[in-house]
Backbone as CSV, one residue per row, in Angstrom:
resi,resn,N_x,N_y,N_z,CA_x,CA_y,CA_z,C_x,C_y,C_z
1,MET,-39.558,-19.018,-17.345,-38.925,-17.915,-17.922,-38.683,-18.157,-19.386
2,ALA,-39.017,-17.215,-20.159,-38.864,-17.467,-21.624,-37.482,-17.029,-22.071
3,ARG,-36.998,-17.734,-23.042,-35.698,-17.427,-23.695,-35.905,-16.509,-24.821
4,SER,-34.984,-15.596,-24.989,-35.075,-14.662,-26.111,-34.418,-15.355,-27.318
5,ASN,-34.990,-15.239,-28.407,-34.384,-15.867,-29.661,-33.607,-14.816,-30.389
6,SER,-32.395,-14.439,-29.789,-31.630,-13.426,-30.333,-30.720,-14.009,-31.533
7,PHE,-30.139,-13.060,-32.232,-29.267,-13.360,-33.362,-28.133,-14.359,-32.881
8,TRP,-27.550,-14.037,-31.757,-26.455,-14.835,-31.245,-26.939,-16.266,-30.900
9,GLN,-28.060,-16.409,-30.292,-28.616,-17.742,-29.930,-28.942,-18.524,-31.194
10,ARG,-29.388,-17.974,-32.313,-29.734,-18.673,-33.484,-28.506,-19.055,-34.282
11,HIS,-27.402,-18.319,-34.192,-26.206,-18.620,-35.131,-24.957,-18.912,-34.437
12,LYS,-24.933,-19.169,-33.096,-23.627,-19.507,-32.388,-23.067,-20.775,-32.912
13,TYR,-23.906,-21.738,-33.258,-23.398,-23.117,-33.685,-22.572,-22.918,-35.039
14,LYS,-22.923,-21.918,-35.822,-22.216,-21.763,-37.131,-20.770,-21.346,-36.792
15,LEU,-20.617,-20.448,-35.824,-19.312,-19.946,-35.408,-18.459,-21.111,-34.830
16,ASN,-19.122,-22.044,-34.025,-18.358,-23.174,-33.514,-17.977,-24.066,-34.651
17,GLY,-18.741,-24.219,-35.724,-18.432,-25.104,-36.835,-17.236,-24.469,-37.616
18,LEU,-17.222,-23.190,-37.724,-16.185,-22.524,-38.403,-14.810,-22.695,-37.635
19,VAL,-14.882,-22.618,-36.369,-13.727,-22.771,-35.507,-13.181,-24.148,-35.589
20,LEU,-14.079,-25.214,-35.824,-13.661,-26.580,-35.996,-13.090,-26.791,-37.399
21,ILE,-13.592,-26.127,-38.421,-13.147,-26.387,-39.778,-11.814,-25.700,-40.179
22,LEU,-11.612,-24.467,-39.665,-10.469,-23.672,-40.032,-9.090,-24.376,-39.803
23,PRO,-8.855,-25.085,-38.767,-7.570,-25.757,-38.611,-7.340,-26.777,-39.674
24,PHE,-8.346,-27.466,-40.182,-8.159,-28.413,-41.282,-7.718,-27.628,-42.580
25,TRP,-8.337,-26.552,-42.801,-7.940,-25.709,-43.969,-6.577,-25.290,-43.941
26,PHE,-6.112,-24.729,-42.855,-4.718,-24.349,-42.627,-3.761,-25.520,-42.719
27,LEU,-4.158,-26.719,-42.266,-3.307,-27.852,-42.336,-3.217,-28.306,-43.843
28,TYR,-4.221,-28.291,-44.559,-4.273,-28.625,-45.950,-3.300,-27.698,-46.733
29,GLN,-3.427,-26.363,-46.429,-2.564,-25.382,-47.105,-1.074,-25.657,-46.789
30,SER,-0.741,-26.043,-45.532,0.659,-26.231,-45.178,1.236,-27.500,-45.715
31,LEU,0.346,-28.475,-46.021,0.794,-29.794,-46.599,0.966,-29.724,-48.156
32,THR,0.404,-28.721,-48.706,0.497,-28.636,-50.203,1.010,-27.266,-50.631
33,PRO,2.352,-26.969,-50.324,2.930,-25.698,-50.668,3.187,-25.696,-52.151
34,GLU,3.219,-24.456,-52.759,3.460,-24.229,-54.116,4.772,-23.455,-54.252
35,PHE,5.811,-24.013,-54.770,7.066,-23.360,-54.946,7.268,-22.988,-56.418
36,PRO,7.998,-21.851,-56.635,8.335,-21.596,-58.056,9.238,-22.640,-58.654
37,PRO,9.420,-22.729,-59.918,10.265,-23.731,-60.512,11.731,-23.458,-60.170
38,ALA,12.585,-24.424,-60.152,13.997,-24.294,-59.971,14.669,-23.606,-61.179
39,TRP,15.723,-22.925,-60.900,16.464,-22.243,-62.024,17.436,-23.210,-62.592
40,PRO,17.949,-22.993,-63.844,18.818,-23.891,-64.465,20.112,-24.222,-63.571
41,ALA,20.520,-25.515,-63.635,21.664,-25.848,-62.846,22.933,-25.380,-63.474
42,GLN,23.866,-25.097,-62.701,25.179,-24.640,-63.171,26.320,-25.527,-62.542
43,GLN,27.353,-25.781,-63.252,28.533,-26.472,-62.824,29.499,-25.516,-62.060
44,VAL,29.805,-25.810,-60.833,30.733,-25.030,-60.015,31.713,-25.991,-59.489
45,GLY,32.848,-26.077,-60.041,33.897,-27.000,-59.582,33.343,-28.437,-59.852
46,GLU,33.269,-29.252,-58.791,32.777,-30.570,-58.944,31.307,-30.638,-58.665
47,PHE,30.652,-29.479,-58.384,29.280,-29.478,-57.959,28.355,-29.029,-59.116
48,GLU,27.181,-29.583,-59.230,26.150,-29.092,-60.127,25.006,-28.682,-59.235
49,ILE,24.741,-27.330,-59.289,23.749,-26.734,-58.330,22.618,-26.060,-59.028
50,ALA,21.377,-26.247,-58.561,20.265,-25.546,-59.062,19.550,-24.821,-57.968
51,PRO,19.426,-23.521,-57.980,18.741,-22.790,-56.871,17.232,-22.713,-57.161
52,MET,16.493,-22.632,-56.084,15.051,-22.380,-56.149,14.561,-21.449,-55.146
53,PRO,14.038,-20.286,-55.527,13.476,-19.373,-54.509,12.248,-20.045,-53.903
54,LEU,12.081,-19.806,-52.572,10.861,-20.506,-51.951,9.541,-19.691,-52.279
55,ASN,9.727,-18.450,-52.732,8.514,-17.713,-53.167,8.926,-16.571,-54.062
56,LEU,7.998,-15.944,-54.663,8.299,-14.828,-55.550,8.074,-13.438,-54.871
57,LYS,8.137,-13.413,-53.574,7.922,-12.177,-52.840,9.264,-11.438,-52.821
58,PRO,9.266,-10.131,-52.536,10.484,-9.380,-52.342,11.213,-9.787,-51.108
59,PRO,12.502,-9.403,-50.959,13.217,-9.656,-49.792,12.471,-9.091,-48.498
60,TYR,12.819,-9.736,-47.407,12.161,-9.343,-46.145,13.215,-9.083,-45.033
61,ALA,12.811,-8.336,-44.090,13.798,-7.937,-42.947,13.827,-9.127,-42.024
62,HIS,15.118,-9.525,-41.766,15.430,-10.643,-40.881,16.670,-10.333,-40.001
63,HIS,16.572,-10.084,-38.739,17.674,-9.683,-37.892,18.420,-8.512,-38.426
64,ASP,17.726,-7.422,-38.725,18.258,-6.159,-39.171,18.905,-6.225,-40.523
65,GLU,18.709,-7.268,-41.312,19.156,-7.377,-42.660,18.064,-7.820,-43.568
66,TYR,18.111,-7.489,-44.857,17.171,-8.023,-45.800,17.656,-9.282,-46.365
67,VAL,16.769,-10.263,-46.506,17.133,-11.613,-46.924,16.038,-12.150,-47.898
68,LYS,16.358,-13.188,-48.664,15.449,-13.807,-49.559,15.747,-15.325,-49.453
69,ASP,14.835,-16.168,-49.213,14.940,-17.626,-48.947,15.083,-18.427,-50.249
70,PHE,16.083,-19.294,-50.184,16.340,-20.133,-51.360,16.606,-21.527,-50.849
71,MET,16.329,-22.486,-51.711,16.821,-23.869,-51.559,17.781,-24.196,-52.743
72,LEU,18.950,-24.732,-52.319,19.969,-25.144,-53.362,19.930,-26.662,-53.454
73,MET,19.739,-27.166,-54.719,19.791,-28.594,-54.866,21.009,-29.047,-55.537
74,PHE,21.798,-29.915,-54.949,23.044,-30.359,-55.487,22.785,-31.674,-56.154
75,SER,23.027,-31.720,-57.494,22.791,-32.984,-58.254,24.126,-33.716,-58.490
76,LYS,25.313,-33.023,-58.390,26.617,-33.691,-58.527,27.519,-33.063,-57.452
77,GLY,28.410,-33.905,-57.016,29.392,-33.461,-56.033,29.058,-33.857,-54.596
78,ASP,30.069,-34.026,-53.780,29.893,-34.419,-52.401,29.831,-33.152,-51.482
79,ILE,28.654,-32.948,-50.904,28.363,-31.697,-50.086,29.402,-31.662,-48.962
80,SER,29.875,-32.858,-48.419,30.760,-32.835,-47.293,32.152,-32.228,-47.643
81,ALA,32.459,-31.996,-48.986,33.600,-31.326,-49.365,33.542,-29.829,-49.220
82,ILE,32.423,-29.319,-48.899,32.191,-27.846,-48.758,32.504,-27.473,-47.286
83,ARG,33.418,-26.589,-47.120,33.740,-26.095,-45.760,32.709,-25.060,-45.334
84,GLN,32.414,-24.085,-46.274,31.392,-23.117,-46.025,30.841,-22.610,-47.367
85,GLY,29.640,-22.226,-47.341,28.973,-21.670,-48.477,28.025,-20.552,-48.166
86,TYR,28.006,-19.542,-49.050,27.190,-18.287,-48.856,26.418,-17.964,-50.148
87,LEU,25.257,-17.299,-49.950,24.485,-16.785,-51.063,24.138,-15.403,-50.794
88,ASN,24.423,-14.534,-51.859,23.904,-13.138,-51.680,23.414,-12.671,-53.012
89,ILE,22.598,-11.649,-52.962,22.026,-10.979,-54.167,22.563,-9.562,-54.176
90,GLY,23.080,-9.199,-55.373,23.555,-7.833,-55.539,24.391,-7.711,-56.867
91,PRO,24.986,-6.677,-57.158,25.678,-6.512,-58.390,26.974,-7.387,-58.480
92,ALA,27.575,-7.766,-57.301,28.793,-8.534,-57.304,28.780,-9.426,-56.016
93,ALA,29.529,-10.487,-56.106,29.658,-11.378,-54.944,30.423,-10.628,-53.817
94,LEU,29.801,-10.806,-52.591,30.462,-10.203,-51.427,31.827,-10.934,-51.117
95,PRO,32.808,-10.254,-50.605,34.048,-10.931,-50.182,33.823,-11.910,-49.051
96,LEU,34.552,-12.961,-49.099,34.349,-13.991,-48.038,34.602,-13.448,-46.640
97,ALA,35.531,-12.474,-46.430,35.709,-11.896,-45.124,34.495,-11.206,-44.640
98,GLN,33.803,-10.550,-45.513,32.553,-9.727,-45.124,31.349,-10.808,-44.925
99,LEU,31.282,-11.928,-45.703,30.224,-12.897,-45.477,30.444,-13.578,-44.173
100,GLN,31.629,-13.769,-43.661,31.870,-14.507,-42.426,31.507,-13.700,-41.195
101,GLN,31.320,-12.438,-41.286,31.048,-11.576,-40.139,29.714,-11.768,-39.612
102,GLY,28.774,-12.142,-40.449,27.344,-12.285,-39.927,26.838,-13.734,-40.026
103,GLU,25.633,-13.797,-39.653,25.056,-15.197,-39.680,24.073,-15.410,-40.806
104,GLU,23.886,-14.373,-41.612,22.954,-14.433,-42.825,23.746,-14.988,-43.970
105,GLY,23.028,-15.618,-44.865,23.638,-16.026,-46.172,24.331,-17.331,-46.103
106,ILE,24.341,-18.079,-44.902,25.053,-19.291,-44.705,24.183,-20.422,-45.229
107,LEU,24.776,-21.372,-46.015,24.051,-22.573,-46.553,23.952,-23.553,-45.320
108,HIS,22.866,-24.124,-45.134,22.672,-25.162,-44.056,21.606,-26.162,-44.577
109,GLY,21.747,-27.391,-44.107,20.778,-28.454,-44.491,21.391,-29.814,-44.613
110,SER,20.928,-30.651,-45.599,21.471,-31.933,-45.810,21.873,-32.177,-47.151
111,ARG,22.294,-33.396,-47.468,22.776,-33.721,-48.862,21.686,-33.613,-49.861
112,HIS,20.434,-33.590,-49.359,19.323,-33.482,-50.273,18.979,-32.047,-50.696
113,GLY,19.348,-31.086,-49.957,19.176,-29.724,-50.318,19.674,-28.831,-49.182
114,GLN,20.142,-27.652,-49.552,20.684,-26.733,-48.661,19.727,-25.476,-48.670
115,HIS,19.319,-25.039,-47.524,18.452,-23.805,-47.367,19.409,-22.673,-47.062
116,VAL,18.971,-21.478,-47.388,19.795,-20.344,-47.212,18.885,-19.017,-47.175
117,HIS,19.227,-18.123,-46.199,18.598,-16.797,-46.152,19.635,-15.898,-46.938
118,ALA,19.457,-15.805,-48.239,20.424,-14.959,-49.127,20.436,-13.569,-48.708
119,ILE,21.530,-13.004,-48.411,21.667,-11.539,-48.130,21.268,-10.802,-49.389
120,ALA,20.264,-9.812,-49.245,19.721,-9.116,-50.368,19.501,-7.627,-50.056
121,PRO,19.417,-6.799,-51.115,19.073,-5.368,-50.889,17.637,-5.310,-50.692
122,GLN,17.112,-4.204,-50.136,15.712,-4.022,-49.866,14.870,-4.133,-51.188
123,GLN,15.333,-3.549,-52.244,14.680,-3.602,-53.517,15.603,-4.262,-54.501
124,LEU,15.103,-5.232,-55.229,15.854,-5.972,-56.265,15.886,-5.158,-57.562
125,SER,16.960,-5.043,-58.331,17.039,-4.360,-59.531,17.489,-5.343,-60.617
126,SER,17.394,-4.946,-61.912,17.747,-5.736,-63.066,19.253,-5.949,-63.170
127,THR,20.071,-5.104,-62.429,21.513,-5.337,-62.417,21.953,-6.355,-61.362
128,ASP,21.079,-6.746,-60.480,21.498,-7.706,-59.408,21.444,-9.064,-59.965
129,LYS,22.306,-9.893,-59.366,22.383,-11.307,-59.646,22.408,-12.108,-58.308
130,VAL,22.177,-13.440,-58.384,22.342,-14.240,-57.228,23.662,-14.901,-57.281
131,TRP,24.466,-14.593,-56.255,25.905,-14.985,-56.177,26.053,-16.078,-55.175
132,LEU,26.706,-17.187,-55.585,27.016,-18.281,-54.732,28.502,-18.418,-54.537
133,THR,28.898,-18.350,-53.334,30.428,-18.514,-52.962,30.620,-19.714,-52.121
134,LEU,31.453,-20.625,-52.549,31.713,-21.909,-51.908,33.222,-21.984,-51.595
135,GLN,33.505,-22.446,-50.356,34.938,-22.658,-50.082,35.028,-24.156,-49.621
136,THR,36.002,-24.832,-50.294,36.181,-26.302,-49.978,37.164,-26.389,-48.836
137,TRP,37.322,-27.679,-48.372,38.283,-27.834,-47.244,39.710,-27.729,-47.679
138,GLN,39.960,-27.718,-48.951,41.298,-27.526,-49.446,41.626,-26.025,-49.699
139,GLY,40.660,-25.157,-49.335,40.848,-23.758,-49.496,40.482,-23.150,-50.811
140,GLU,39.974,-24.027,-51.708,39.631,-23.563,-53.035,38.332,-22.702,-52.929
141,LEU,38.250,-21.476,-53.614,37.174,-20.569,-53.555,36.380,-20.666,-54.939
142,LEU,35.142,-21.017,-54.823,34.350,-21.237,-56.106,33.236,-20.174,-56.086
143,THR,33.030,-19.492,-57.156,31.888,-18.462,-57.201,31.254,-18.602,-58.570
144,THR,29.881,-18.457,-58.463,29.068,-18.454,-59.643,27.797,-17.553,-59.439
145,SER,27.151,-17.323,-60.535,26.003,-16.368,-60.411,24.849,-16.812,-61.311
146,TRP,23.649,-16.443,-60.977,22.446,-16.576,-61.738,21.754,-15.209,-61.922
147,ASP,21.253,-14.951,-63.149,20.469,-13.764,-63.375,19.118,-13.870,-62.668
148,LEU,18.642,-12.774,-62.105,17.305,-12.818,-61.522,16.261,-12.807,-62.581
149,PRO,15.285,-13.714,-62.445,14.148,-13.765,-63.364,13.245,-12.559,-63.300
150,PRO,12.577,-12.178,-64.318,11.673,-11.008,-64.253,10.612,-11.065,-63.187
151,GLN,10.146,-12.331,-62.779,9.152,-12.380,-61.840,9.604,-11.868,-60.405
152,LEU,10.894,-11.894,-60.089,11.345,-11.445,-58.848,11.528,-9.910,-58.829
153,LEU,11.552,-9.272,-59.988,11.859,-7.865,-60.109,10.581,-7.049,-60.037
154,GLN,9.387,-7.666,-59.947,8.204,-6.867,-59.878,8.083,-6.149,-58.588
């Protein structure tokens, strides 16, 4: 019985090779991420903090709220002195009572860096700022802000 020399029979090994190569390509991409540069550090009480957005994309929907991911790097101060910390984007810092009602915007991580899903509007505007609110174990409330860079407003 003769075999037909169809297109599939001639080229199926190429598809198999592609299936074997693609996981290595995705692994390489995940091991070499490219992050935007960190913003200038600011002194907030005893802490010196520099935020870094994880990408330059607009906010995305996460659990029925819009958020933007950030990494906060602490170069001065003892992170264990922070009782709770929140990050939001908007024209003003949200009140602590409002921030405590949800699970978004809470700083979490280690002494090397804190990750946060910052509460954000669906569209960022030039009047918005990134607001950091920290509460220490002594009850001291610290607030600071950073202007949004033009790359995030596109």
